[in-house]
Every structure is written in C-alpha cells, then in structure tokens.
VMD Tcl script that builds the backbone (N, CA, C; Angstrom):
set m [mol new atoms 297]
animate dup $m
set s [atomselect $m all]
$s set {name element resname resid chain x y z} {
  {N N UNK 1 A 101.986 103.186 79.638}
  {CA C UNK 1 A 103.172 102.370 79.854}
  {C C UNK 1 A 102.763 100.938 80.184}
  {N N UNK 2 A 103.343 100.015 79.527}
  {CA C UNK 2 A 102.980 98.631 79.795}
  {C C UNK 2 A 103.837 98.006 80.898}
  {N N UNK 3 A 105.053 98.507 81.150}
  {CA C UNK 3 A 105.945 97.869 82.113}
  {C C UNK 3 A 105.362 97.818 83.532}
  {N N UNK 4 A 104.834 98.919 84.072}
  {CA C UNK 4 A 104.259 98.821 85.421}
  {C C UNK 4 A 103.096 97.829 85.472}
  {N N UNK 5 A 102.277 97.811 84.437}
  {CA C UNK 5 A 101.148 96.869 84.389}
  {C C UNK 5 A 101.652 95.432 84.372}
  {N N UNK 6 A 102.691 95.174 83.599}
  {CA C UNK 6 A 103.251 93.828 83.524}
  {C C UNK 6 A 103.819 93.393 84.870}
  {N N UNK 7 A 104.508 94.289 85.546}
  {CA C UNK 7 A 105.066 93.961 86.858}
  {C C UNK 7 A 103.964 93.663 87.866}
  {N N UNK 8 A 102.902 94.463 87.859}
  {CA C UNK 8 A 101.788 94.234 88.778}
  {C C UNK 8 A 101.099 92.904 88.471}
  {N N UNK 9 A 100.908 92.599 87.205}
  {CA C UNK 9 A 100.280 91.334 86.818}
  {C C UNK 9 A 101.141 90.147 87.243}
  {N N UNK 10 A 102.457 90.241 87.045}
  {CA C UNK 10 A 103.362 89.155 87.456}
  {C C UNK 10 A 103.368 88.961 88.967}
  {N N UNK 11 A 103.065 90.044 89.710}
  {CA C UNK 11 A 103.018 89.965 91.172}
  {C C UNK 11 A 101.680 89.414 91.661}
  {N N UNK 12 A 100.747 89.174 90.731}
  {CA C UNK 12 A 99.481 88.564 91.104}
  {C C UNK 12 A 98.282 89.487 91.140}
  {N N UNK 13 A 98.464 90.740 90.788}
  {CA C UNK 13 A 97.344 91.679 90.784}
  {C C UNK 13 A 96.568 91.571 89.473}
  {N N UNK 14 A 95.264 91.733 89.549}
  {CA C UNK 14 A 94.420 91.787 88.350}
  {C C UNK 14 A 94.447 93.227 87.858}
  {N N UNK 15 A 95.116 93.454 86.764}
  {CA C UNK 15 A 95.298 94.799 86.220}
  {C C UNK 15 A 94.221 95.069 85.181}
  {N N UNK 16 A 93.562 96.193 85.309}
  {CA C UNK 16 A 92.515 96.570 84.362}
  {C C UNK 16 A 92.924 97.829 83.615}
  {N N UNK 17 A 92.706 97.803 82.329}
  {CA C UNK 17 A 92.932 99.004 81.526}
  {C C UNK 17 A 91.705 99.896 81.656}
  {N N UNK 18 A 91.940 101.197 81.605}
  {CA C UNK 18 A 90.819 102.136 81.649}
  {C C UNK 18 A 90.701 102.847 80.308}
  {N N UNK 19 A 89.493 103.248 79.992}
  {CA C UNK 19 A 89.270 104.024 78.771}
  {C C UNK 19 A 90.016 105.349 78.885}
  {N N UNK 20 A 90.505 105.817 77.773}
  {CA C UNK 20 A 91.206 107.110 77.699}
  {C C UNK 20 A 92.361 107.218 78.692}
  {N N UNK 21 A 93.057 106.107 78.890}
  {CA C UNK 21 A 94.159 106.087 79.853}
  {C C UNK 21 A 95.231 107.124 79.533}
  {N N UNK 22 A 95.317 107.506 78.282}
  {CA C UNK 22 A 96.326 108.465 77.846}
  {C C UNK 22 A 96.027 109.897 78.312}
  {N N UNK 23 A 94.787 110.166 78.715}
  {CA C UNK 23 A 94.431 111.524 79.126}
  {C C UNK 23 A 94.970 111.851 80.516}
  {N N UNK 24 A 95.378 113.070 80.693}
  {CA C UNK 24 A 95.898 113.574 81.967}
  {C C UNK 24 A 94.793 113.577 83.027}
  {N N UNK 25 A 95.191 113.427 84.275}
  {CA C UNK 25 A 94.233 113.488 85.380}
  {C C UNK 25 A 93.943 114.921 85.794}
  {N N UNK 26 A 94.694 115.875 85.253}
  {CA C UNK 26 A 94.490 117.278 85.577}
  {C C UNK 26 A 95.530 117.856 86.511}
  {N N UNK 27 A 96.456 117.054 86.995}
  {CA C UNK 27 A 97.482 117.562 87.897}
  {C C UNK 27 A 98.564 118.299 87.117}
  {N N UNK 28 A 99.303 117.584 86.288}
  {CA C UNK 28 A 100.307 118.143 85.379}
  {C C UNK 28 A 101.100 119.326 85.943}
  {N N UNK 29 A 101.848 119.068 86.999}
  {CA C UNK 29 A 102.670 120.134 87.593}
  {C C UNK 29 A 101.813 121.202 88.237}
  {N N UNK 30 A 101.889 122.414 87.719}
  {CA C UNK 30 A 101.092 123.512 88.273}
  {C C UNK 30 A 99.784 123.723 87.516}
  {N N UNK 31 A 99.483 122.840 86.584}
  {CA C UNK 31 A 98.286 122.991 85.766}
  {C C UNK 31 A 97.035 123.078 86.626}
  {N N UNK 32 A 96.957 122.248 87.666}
  {CA C UNK 32 A 95.771 122.270 88.512}
  {C C UNK 32 A 95.658 123.566 89.321}
  {N N UNK 33 A 96.728 124.301 89.434}
  {CA C UNK 33 A 96.705 125.595 90.118}
  {C C UNK 33 A 96.393 126.713 89.122}
  {N N UNK 34 A 96.990 126.634 87.955}
  {CA C UNK 34 A 96.820 127.683 86.946}
  {C C UNK 34 A 95.494 127.573 86.189}
  {N N UNK 35 A 94.990 126.362 86.020}
  {CA C UNK 35 A 93.750 126.108 85.284}
  {C C UNK 35 A 92.846 125.178 86.112}
  {N N UNK 36 A 92.389 125.618 87.275}
  {CA C UNK 36 A 91.677 124.710 88.177}
  {C C UNK 36 A 90.382 124.124 87.609}
  {N N UNK 37 A 89.648 124.870 86.827}
  {CA C UNK 37 A 88.389 124.358 86.288}
  {C C UNK 37 A 88.642 123.252 85.263}
  {N N UNK 38 A 89.593 123.467 84.384}
  {CA C UNK 38 A 89.931 122.433 83.400}
  {C C UNK 38 A 90.516 121.215 84.119}
  {N N UNK 39 A 91.369 121.453 85.111}
  {CA C UNK 39 A 91.963 120.356 85.869}
  {C C UNK 39 A 90.882 119.547 86.585}
  {N N UNK 40 A 89.872 120.216 87.115}
  {CA C UNK 40 A 88.781 119.520 87.801}
  {C C UNK 40 A 88.012 118.639 86.823}
  {N N UNK 41 A 87.732 119.168 85.633}
  {CA C UNK 41 A 87.008 118.389 84.627}
  {C C UNK 41 A 87.820 117.172 84.170}
  {N N UNK 42 A 89.123 117.356 84.000}
  {CA C UNK 42 A 89.983 116.235 83.629}
  {C C UNK 42 A 89.988 115.170 84.721}
  {N N UNK 43 A 90.074 115.610 85.980}
  {CA C UNK 43 A 90.065 114.671 87.103}
  {C C UNK 43 A 88.754 113.891 87.130}
  {N N UNK 44 A 87.629 114.576 86.949}
  {CA C UNK 44 A 86.327 113.907 86.952}
  {C C UNK 44 A 86.231 112.883 85.823}
  {N N UNK 45 A 86.758 113.246 84.669}
  {CA C UNK 45 A 86.739 112.319 83.520}
  {C C UNK 45 A 87.594 111.093 83.807}
  {N N UNK 46 A 88.779 111.313 84.372}
  {CA C UNK 46 A 89.672 110.205 84.710}
  {C C UNK 46 A 89.016 109.291 85.736}
  {N N UNK 47 A 88.434 109.857 86.779}
  {CA C UNK 47 A 87.805 109.052 87.822}
  {C C UNK 47 A 86.599 108.291 87.271}
  {N N UNK 48 A 85.821 108.908 86.403}
  {CA C UNK 48 A 84.686 108.209 85.784}
  {C C UNK 48 A 85.169 106.982 85.007}
  {N N UNK 49 A 86.285 107.110 84.305}
  {CA C UNK 49 A 86.845 105.980 83.558}
  {C C UNK 49 A 87.365 104.897 84.502}
  {N N UNK 50 A 87.936 105.309 85.612}
  {CA C UNK 50 A 88.424 104.344 86.605}
  {C C UNK 50 A 87.248 103.594 87.213}
  {N N UNK 51 A 86.194 104.308 87.567}
  {CA C UNK 51 A 85.003 103.672 88.135}
  {C C UNK 51 A 84.366 102.701 87.146}
  {N N UNK 52 A 84.334 103.086 85.887}
  {CA C UNK 52 A 83.751 102.221 84.851}
  {C C UNK 52 A 84.525 100.915 84.705}
  {N N UNK 53 A 85.807 100.943 85.007}
  {CA C UNK 53 A 86.635 99.734 84.916}
  {C C UNK 53 A 86.452 98.827 86.130}
  {N N UNK 54 A 85.794 99.333 87.167}
  {CA C UNK 54 A 85.547 98.524 88.353}
  {C C UNK 54 A 86.751 98.365 89.260}
  {N N UNK 55 A 87.596 99.368 89.316}
  {CA C UNK 55 A 88.827 99.283 90.113}
  {C C UNK 55 A 88.541 99.268 91.615}
  {N N UNK 56 A 89.271 98.407 92.325}
  {CA C UNK 56 A 89.232 98.369 93.792}
  {C C UNK 56 A 90.339 99.232 94.382}
  {N N UNK 57 A 91.423 99.369 93.611}
  {CA C UNK 57 A 92.603 100.131 94.011}
  {C C UNK 57 A 93.102 100.857 92.773}
  {N N UNK 58 A 93.614 102.059 92.970}
  {CA C UNK 58 A 94.206 102.825 91.876}
  {C C UNK 58 A 95.710 102.871 92.113}
  {N N UNK 59 A 96.469 102.420 91.139}
  {CA C UNK 59 A 97.927 102.452 91.240}
  {C C UNK 59 A 98.475 103.400 90.190}
  {N N UNK 60 A 99.404 104.235 90.604}
  {CA C UNK 60 A 100.078 105.153 89.691}
  {C C UNK 60 A 101.498 105.374 90.188}
  {N N UNK 61 A 102.361 105.764 89.290}
  {CA C UNK 61 A 103.746 106.046 89.647}
  {C C UNK 61 A 104.031 107.534 89.754}
  {N N UNK 62 A 102.988 108.352 89.697}
  {CA C UNK 62 A 103.163 109.809 89.696}
  {C C UNK 62 A 102.503 110.408 90.927}
  {N N UNK 63 A 103.295 111.068 91.773}
  {CA C UNK 63 A 102.772 111.637 93.023}
  {C C UNK 63 A 101.723 112.717 92.754}
  {N N UNK 64 A 101.875 113.469 91.665}
  {CA C UNK 64 A 100.872 114.476 91.322}
  {C C UNK 64 A 99.536 113.831 91.004}
  {N N UNK 65 A 99.572 112.732 90.262}
  {CA C UNK 65 A 98.338 111.998 89.946}
  {C C UNK 65 A 97.740 111.395 91.215}
  {N N UNK 66 A 98.580 110.867 92.076}
  {CA C UNK 66 A 98.083 110.286 93.322}
  {C C UNK 66 A 97.296 111.319 94.115}
  {N N UNK 67 A 97.862 112.500 94.257}
  {CA C UNK 67 A 97.223 113.568 95.027}
  {C C UNK 67 A 95.946 114.047 94.347}
  {N N UNK 68 A 96.013 114.275 93.062}
  {CA C UNK 68 A 94.871 114.781 92.295}
  {C C UNK 68 A 93.689 113.810 92.350}
  {N N UNK 69 A 93.955 112.540 92.116}
  {CA C UNK 69 A 92.887 111.540 92.069}
  {C C UNK 69 A 92.359 111.229 93.467}
  {N N UNK 70 A 93.251 111.076 94.427}
  {CA C UNK 70 A 92.829 110.726 95.793}
  {C C UNK 70 A 91.913 111.787 96.400}
  {N N UNK 71 A 92.048 113.023 95.951}
  {CA C UNK 71 A 91.225 114.100 96.485}
  {C C UNK 71 A 89.778 114.057 96.048}
  {N N UNK 72 A 89.431 113.113 95.160}
  {CA C UNK 72 A 88.070 113.092 94.619}
  {C C UNK 72 A 87.455 111.699 94.543}
  {N N UNK 73 A 88.050 110.725 95.217}
  {CA C UNK 73 A 87.474 109.374 95.207}
  {C C UNK 73 A 87.781 108.665 96.520}
  {N N UNK 74 A 86.916 107.748 96.883}
  {CA C UNK 74 A 87.140 106.941 98.085}
  {C C UNK 74 A 87.961 105.696 97.782}
  {N N UNK 75 A 88.201 105.416 96.506}
  {CA C UNK 75 A 89.029 104.263 96.134}
  {C C UNK 75 A 90.459 104.547 96.581}
  {N N UNK 76 A 91.101 103.600 97.264}
  {CA C UNK 76 A 92.481 103.824 97.689}
  {C C UNK 76 A 93.406 104.075 96.493}
  {N N UNK 77 A 94.284 105.046 96.651}
  {CA C UNK 77 A 95.265 105.384 95.619}
  {C C UNK 77 A 96.652 105.107 96.195}
  {N N UNK 78 A 97.418 104.281 95.508}
  {CA C UNK 78 A 98.743 103.894 95.991}
  {C C UNK 78 A 99.773 104.015 94.873}
  {N N UNK 79 A 101.007 104.136 95.259}
  {CA C UNK 79 A 102.097 104.131 94.291}
  {C C UNK 79 A 102.311 102.690 93.835}
  {N N UNK 80 A 102.602 102.521 92.581}
  {CA C UNK 80 A 102.836 101.192 92.011}
  {C C UNK 80 A 103.861 100.409 92.822}
  {N N UNK 81 A 104.918 101.069 93.252}
  {CA C UNK 81 A 105.983 100.399 94.002}
  {C C UNK 81 A 105.484 99.912 95.363}
  {N N UNK 82 A 104.542 100.624 95.963}
  {CA C UNK 82 A 103.966 100.164 97.233}
  {C C UNK 82 A 103.275 98.815 97.051}
  {N N UNK 83 A 102.523 98.674 95.959}
  {CA C UNK 83 A 101.849 97.400 95.699}
  {C C UNK 83 A 102.851 96.282 95.436}
  {N N UNK 84 A 103.879 96.586 94.660}
  {CA C UNK 84 A 104.901 95.577 94.378}
  {C C UNK 84 A 105.638 95.163 95.650}
  {N N UNK 85 A 105.970 96.123 96.479}
  {CA C UNK 85 A 106.643 95.825 97.745}
  {C C UNK 85 A 105.766 94.924 98.611}
  {N N UNK 86 A 104.485 95.252 98.709}
  {CA C UNK 86 A 103.542 94.458 99.501}
  {C C UNK 86 A 103.436 93.034 98.961}
  {N N UNK 87 A 103.367 92.899 97.639}
  {CA C UNK 87 A 103.238 91.585 97.017}
  {C C UNK 87 A 104.430 90.684 97.327}
  {N N UNK 88 A 105.583 91.285 97.548}
  {CA C UNK 88 A 106.791 90.501 97.793}
  {C C UNK 88 A 107.236 90.529 99.248}
  {N N UNK 89 A 106.281 90.771 100.157}
  {CA C UNK 89 A 106.565 90.634 101.579}
  {C C UNK 89 A 106.673 91.908 102.376}
  {N N UNK 90 A 106.566 93.049 101.743}
  {CA C UNK 90 A 106.631 94.315 102.455}
  {C C UNK 90 A 105.321 94.629 103.165}
  {N N UNK 91 A 105.263 95.780 103.816}
  {CA C UNK 91 A 104.053 96.147 104.553}
  {C C UNK 91 A 102.893 96.510 103.624}
  {N N UNK 92 A 101.692 96.307 104.140}
  {CA C UNK 92 A 100.503 96.713 103.388}
  {C C UNK 92 A 100.528 98.237 103.229}
  {N N UNK 93 A 100.250 98.747 102.033}
  {CA C UNK 93 A 100.205 100.202 101.846}
  {C C UNK 93 A 99.193 100.848 102.795}
  {N N UNK 94 A 99.557 101.976 103.352}
  {CA C UNK 94 A 98.694 102.672 104.312}
  {C C UNK 94 A 97.325 102.966 103.743}
  {N N UNK 95 A 97.245 103.335 102.470}
  {CA C UNK 95 A 95.950 103.659 101.860}
  {C C UNK 95 A 95.033 102.437 101.850}
  {N N UNK 96 A 95.598 101.243 101.736}
  {CA C UNK 96 A 94.782 100.020 101.755}
  {C C UNK 96 A 94.366 99.666 103.169}
  {N N UNK 97 A 95.234 99.936 104.123}
  {CA C UNK 97 A 94.908 99.652 105.522}
  {C C UNK 97 A 93.742 100.524 105.996}
  {N N UNK 98 A 93.652 101.758 105.462}
  {CA C UNK 98 A 92.575 102.676 105.834}
  {C C UNK 98 A 91.269 102.322 105.147}
  {N N UNK 99 A 91.349 101.602 104.037}
  {CA C UNK 99 A 90.145 101.321 103.240}
  {C C UNK 99 A 89.266 100.257 103.873}
}
mol reanalyze $m
mol bondsrecalc $m
mol representation Tube
mol addrep $m
C-alpha cells in the first residue's frame, strides 16, 4: 500500500521500502498457530528484509503483524497511526520510549 507510506513521508519520516514487502510476516490470523514452523520461517524472512533496509523503526497498520514481528526483533514496532499522531503533536509511541 502506498498511502500509509505517503502519509509517513509527508509527516517527515524517512520511509524505506523492503524487499519482498508483499510477503506475509507469518501471522495471518490463526496461521501462526496452525502452521507455526512455516509462520516462523516467514517471520524470519520478513525481519531479514527489514534489517537489510536499515530500519530504525518498523511501522505497520496490522496488529497481527505488530505482534508477530515484535516477538523476534529489538527494533521498535509501532502502528502507523502512532507515528502520525506523534508527528503532529501527540505522545511519543511507547515502543519508541522503551528503545
């Protein structure tokens, strides 16, 4: 989706595209429960692509992705709206305050 990226860029964030962005992180509803090994491999692949992009923060609009990715990386994971709110005067996202 380009709209969240455009909003983040307009708010002043440096947005980086990741390789294979179209691939699932392995959460996909109950997929990570029903197929944990495949879900783990997908998560590792997604995180490797994020690391390769040099991300300081991971933003996503999906709570399942937030949980799945945050469980395997020290990079702060935040909801896209949290970053937008912060950029326009709201509170710093808790995940960034802990980082």
